[in-house]
C-alpha positions as CSV (number, residue, x, y, z in Angstrom):
1,M,-0.9,-12.9,1.3
2,A,1.3,-9.8,1.1
3,A,2.7,-8.5,4.4
4,T,0.8,-5.8,6.3
5,Q,2.9,-2.6,6.4
6,D,3.0,-0.4,9.5
7,K,3.4,2.8,7.4
8,A,1.2,3.7,4.5
9,I,2.7,5.1,1.2
10,L,0.4,7.7,-0.3
11,T,0.1,8.2,-4.0
12,C,-1.4,11.3,-5.6
13,A,-2.9,10.8,-9.1
14,L,-2.6,14.4,-10.2
15,T,-4.7,14.6,-13.3
16,G,-6.6,12.2,-15.6
17,V,-6.5,11.0,-19.1
18,L,-9.1,13.1,-20.9
19,T,-10.6,15.4,-18.1
20,D,-11.2,18.8,-19.7
21,P,-9.4,21.5,-17.8
22,A,-12.0,24.0,-19.1
23,Q,-14.6,22.2,-17.0
24,Y,-12.6,20.7,-14.1
25,P,-9.7,21.9,-12.0
26,V,-7.1,19.5,-13.3
27,P,-3.5,20.6,-13.8
28,V,-2.0,20.5,-17.3
29,T,1.2,22.7,-17.6
30,P,4.4,21.8,-15.9
31,A,3.9,24.7,-13.5
32,Q,0.4,23.6,-12.7
33,M,1.5,20.0,-12.2
34,A,4.3,21.0,-9.9
35,A,2.1,23.3,-7.8
36,E,-0.5,20.5,-7.4
37,A,2.2,18.0,-6.6
38,R,3.7,20.3,-4.0
39,D,0.3,20.6,-2.2
40,A,-0.1,16.8,-2.3
41,F,3.6,16.3,-1.2
42,N,3.1,18.6,1.8
43,A,-0.1,16.6,2.7
44,G,1.9,13.4,2.8
45,A,2.1,12.0,-0.8
46,S,5.4,10.4,-1.6
47,I,4.5,9.2,-5.1
48,M,3.0,11.3,-7.9
49,H,1.2,9.3,-10.6
50,V,1.7,11.4,-13.7
51,H,-0.4,11.7,-16.9
52,L,0.9,13.9,-19.6
53,R,-1.3,16.4,-21.5
54,R,-0.8,18.3,-24.7
55,Q,0.6,21.8,-24.0
56,E,-0.8,23.8,-27.0
57,P,-3.6,26.3,-26.1
58,G,-7.0,24.6,-26.0
59,M,-5.5,21.1,-26.3
60,G,-5.0,20.3,-22.6
61,H,-7.8,17.8,-22.5
62,L,-5.8,15.4,-24.8
63,P,-2.9,13.1,-23.8
64,S,0.6,13.7,-24.9
65,W,3.4,11.2,-25.5
66,E,6.1,13.7,-26.3
67,P,9.3,12.8,-24.4
68,E,10.2,16.5,-23.9
69,V,6.7,17.3,-22.5
70,A,7.3,14.3,-20.1
71,A,10.7,15.7,-19.1
72,E,9.4,19.2,-18.5
73,I,6.6,18.0,-16.3
74,V,8.6,15.5,-14.4
75,D,11.5,17.9,-13.9
76,A,9.1,20.5,-12.5
77,I,7.6,18.0,-10.1
78,R,10.9,16.7,-8.9
79,A,12.2,20.3,-8.3
80,A,9.0,21.2,-6.3
81,C,9.1,18.0,-4.3
82,P,12.5,16.8,-3.1
83,G,12.8,13.1,-3.0
84,V,9.4,12.5,-4.6
85,I,8.8,9.2,-6.5
86,I,7.5,9.4,-10.0
87,N,4.9,6.9,-11.3
88,L,4.4,7.4,-15.0
89,T,1.2,6.4,-16.8
90,T,1.6,4.1,-19.9
91,G,-2.0,3.3,-21.0
92,V,-2.6,3.3,-24.7
93,I,-5.1,1.6,-27.0
94,G,-3.6,-0.7,-29.6
95,P,-0.2,-2.5,-30.0
96,D,1.9,0.6,-30.6
97,I,3.6,1.5,-27.3
98,S,6.3,3.7,-28.9
99,G,5.0,6.9,-27.2
100,P,4.9,5.7,-23.6
101,A,8.1,3.8,-24.2
102,A,9.9,6.9,-25.4
103,C,8.6,8.8,-22.3
104,I,9.8,6.1,-19.9
105,R,13.2,6.1,-21.5
106,R,13.4,9.9,-21.4
107,V,12.5,10.5,-17.7
108,K,13.3,7.1,-16.2
109,P,10.6,7.1,-13.6
110,E,11.0,5.1,-10.5
111,I,7.6,3.4,-11.2
112,A,5.4,3.0,-14.2
113,A,1.9,1.6,-14.5
114,C,1.7,-1.7,-16.3
115,N,-1.9,-2.5,-17.2
116,A,-2.1,-6.2,-16.6
117,G,-5.0,-7.3,-18.7
118,T,-7.7,-6.5,-21.2
119,L,-11.0,-4.9,-20.2
120,N,-14.2,-4.0,-22.1
121,Y,-14.2,-0.4,-20.9
122,L,-17.9,0.5,-20.7
123,K,-20.3,2.9,-19.1
124,I,-24.0,3.1,-19.7
125,R,-26.5,5.9,-18.9
126,E,-29.8,5.5,-17.0
127,D,-31.7,5.8,-20.3
128,G,-29.7,2.9,-21.8
129,R,-27.4,4.9,-24.0
130,W,-23.7,4.3,-23.8
131,A,-21.8,7.1,-22.1
132,W,-19.1,6.7,-24.8
133,P,-18.8,4.2,-27.6
134,P,-17.9,0.7,-26.2
135,M,-14.2,0.3,-26.3
136,V,-11.7,-2.4,-25.6
137,F,-8.7,-1.5,-23.4
138,D,-6.4,-4.1,-24.9
139,N,-3.5,-5.4,-22.9
140,P,-2.6,-8.8,-24.3
141,V,0.4,-10.6,-22.9
142,E,2.8,-9.5,-25.7
143,K,2.0,-5.9,-25.0
144,V,2.5,-6.3,-21.3
145,K,5.8,-8.0,-22.0
146,A,6.9,-5.2,-24.3
147,F,6.2,-2.6,-21.5
148,L,8.0,-4.8,-18.9
149,D,11.1,-5.0,-21.2
150,V,11.3,-1.2,-21.4
151,M,10.9,-0.9,-17.7
152,A,13.6,-3.4,-17.1
153,E,15.9,-1.4,-19.4
154,T,15.4,1.8,-17.5
155,G,15.3,0.3,-14.0
156,T,11.7,1.2,-13.5
157,L,9.5,-0.8,-11.2
158,P,6.2,-2.0,-12.7
159,E,3.0,-1.4,-10.8
160,F,0.4,-3.9,-12.1
161,E,-3.0,-2.3,-12.7
162,C,-5.7,-4.9,-12.2
163,F,-9.2,-4.0,-13.2
164,D,-10.8,-7.3,-12.5
165,V,-10.1,-10.5,-10.5
166,G,-8.8,-12.5,-13.4
167,I,-6.4,-9.8,-14.3
168,A,-5.1,-9.8,-10.7
169,R,-4.6,-13.6,-10.9
170,S,-2.6,-13.2,-14.1
171,V,0.2,-11.2,-12.5
172,S,1.6,-14.3,-10.8
173,M,1.7,-16.0,-14.2
174,F,3.8,-13.1,-15.5
175,R,6.4,-13.7,-12.8
176,K,6.3,-17.4,-13.3
177,A,6.9,-16.9,-17.0
178,G,10.0,-14.9,-16.3
179,M,8.5,-11.6,-17.6
180,T,9.1,-9.8,-14.3
181,Q,10.7,-10.3,-10.9
182,H,9.0,-7.3,-9.2
183,V,5.3,-7.7,-8.3
184,D,3.2,-4.9,-6.8
185,Y,-0.6,-4.7,-7.3
186,N,-2.9,-1.8,-7.9
187,F,-6.6,-2.9,-7.6
188,V,-8.5,-0.5,-9.8
189,M,-12.1,-0.3,-8.5
190,G,-15.1,1.7,-9.7
191,V,-14.8,1.4,-13.5
192,A,-18.4,0.4,-14.4
193,S,-17.3,-2.7,-16.3
194,G,-14.6,-3.7,-13.9
195,M,-14.4,-4.4,-10.1
196,P,-16.8,-2.3,-8.1
197,A,-15.5,-0.1,-5.3
198,D,-16.5,-2.5,-2.6
199,G,-14.4,-3.1,0.6
200,D,-15.8,-6.6,0.9
201,L,-13.8,-7.6,-2.2
202,L,-10.5,-6.7,-0.7
203,P,-9.9,-9.7,1.7
204,L,-10.8,-12.0,-1.2
205,L,-8.4,-10.3,-3.6
206,L,-5.6,-10.6,-1.1
207,R,-6.0,-14.4,-1.1
208,W,-5.0,-14.5,-4.7
209,I,-2.0,-12.2,-4.9
210,E,1.6,-13.4,-5.2
211,P,3.5,-14.4,-3.3
212,D,2.3,-16.2,-0.3
213,D,5.3,-15.2,1.7
214,S,6.2,-11.6,2.7
215,A,8.9,-10.9,0.1
216,G,9.1,-11.3,-3.6
217,K,11.9,-12.8,-5.6
218,D,13.7,-9.5,-5.6
219,G,13.7,-9.5,-1.8
220,Q,11.2,-6.7,-1.5
221,A,7.8,-7.0,0.2
222,V,4.9,-7.3,-2.3
223,L,2.9,-4.1,-1.8
224,W,-0.7,-3.5,-2.9
225,Q,-3.0,-0.5,-3.2
226,T,-6.4,0.5,-4.4
227,T,-7.3,3.0,-7.0
228,L,-10.9,4.0,-6.3
229,I,-13.0,5.8,-8.9
230,G,-16.2,7.5,-7.8
231,R,-17.6,10.0,-5.3
232,A,-18.0,10.1,-1.5
233,E,-18.8,6.4,-1.5
234,I,-15.2,5.5,-2.2
235,W,-13.9,6.8,1.1
236,P,-15.1,3.8,3.3
237,V,-13.1,1.6,0.8
238,H,-10.0,3.7,1.3
239,Q,-10.5,3.2,5.0
240,R,-10.8,-0.5,4.6
241,T,-7.6,-0.5,2.4
242,A,-5.8,1.3,5.2
243,E,-7.1,-1.2,7.8
244,L,-5.9,-4.2,5.7
245,G,-2.4,-2.8,5.2
246,G,-2.6,-1.5,1.7
247,M,-1.0,1.5,0.2
248,L,-3.3,4.4,-0.5
249,R,-4.0,6.5,-3.7
250,T,-6.3,9.3,-4.6
251,G,-6.2,12.5,-6.6
252,L,-8.1,14.5,-9.2
253,E,-7.7,11.6,-11.7
254,D,-9.8,9.4,-9.5
255,T,-12.3,11.7,-7.8
256,F,-13.4,15.3,-7.3
257,Y,-15.1,14.6,-4.0
258,L,-14.0,14.6,-0.3
259,P,-15.5,12.2,2.3
260,D,-18.2,14.6,3.2
261,G,-19.4,14.8,-0.4
262,S,-18.1,18.3,-1.0
263,R,-16.0,19.1,-4.1
264,A,-12.2,19.0,-3.5
265,P,-10.4,22.3,-4.2
266,G,-7.4,20.4,-5.3
267,N,-5.1,17.4,-4.8
268,G,-3.8,18.6,-1.5
269,A,-7.2,18.3,0.2
270,L,-7.7,14.8,-1.2
271,I,-4.3,13.6,0.1
272,E,-5.1,15.2,3.5
273,A,-8.3,13.1,3.7
274,L,-6.3,10.0,2.6
275,A,-3.7,10.5,5.3
276,A,-6.6,10.7,7.8
277,C,-7.7,7.2,6.6
278,A,-4.2,5.9,7.3
279,R,-4.1,7.4,10.8
280,G,-7.6,6.2,11.5
281,A,-6.3,2.7,10.9
282,G,-3.4,3.3,13.4
283,R,-0.8,3.7,10.6
284,E,1.5,6.6,10.1
285,V,2.2,8.1,6.6
286,A,5.5,7.0,5.1
287,S,8.0,9.8,4.2
288,P,9.5,9.8,0.7
289,A,12.7,8.2,2.2
290,E,10.7,5.6,4.0
291,A,8.6,4.9,0.8
292,R,11.8,4.5,-1.2
293,A,13.1,2.0,1.3
294,M,9.9,0.0,1.3
295,L,10.0,-0.1,-2.5
296,G,13.7,-1.0,-2.7
297,L,14.5,2.3,-4.5
298,A,17.7,4.3,-4.2
299,A,17.7,7.4,-2.0
300,G,16.2,10.4,-3.8
């Protein structure tokens, strides 16, 4: 089981993949991303998980894999938040990873998401209709390895996104196969066809993560966190994550709702609530410098 950490690293997931900014208060432009990041940073977030959106008028609900868009957004966030750690999204459907690979090479994020397995990505309505056409979020081993090779090239740490128990168990195989030396886990809970947002699952998951000792092969402690997708019901699971020693993540990508069920005005309020979970478990919030040390990153 991974070591329990006295301090909690907070991650803010600033914006989602396809959330329409015409309907929801998600940031799109570099200035908007930087302003939301600054609010989250001031509330205690040391890591910003960054999705990139198209910048043309009326197209902000669609993802972008333009390296210069990535650079403009990441540069704006770094300028607004001294010492911040960037965690770049990489999720794409199909075998072509050239877009996210180009963005990783352009901005050289400290961390990048590495989706660790394939999932039938489903959601169904009460009347039996699919919320969207059933799709496969395909992440076969050769695709995972291709991402890991790019991250190794740029000195980027992989964060393994695990949507189900079998995916979490696969991560240790990647290390044993020599695909990676660095192993950190992100348990994604709340996708309708993946793991539910259920705090009772966490102790079981922690029995299956690598390694059994407190440090990985690169000498750094193996960290884990939860990404919880849902409404007010996710907050007790955040609290359980904090109590079990996990790192904490929230933001407008994951939820629009505060613990009392009210709509969050922005990312800053969500991170304030997340920091309260950490402190409620007797843990202080890690500063950016402390988070870098815990992750084995160079000073910002």
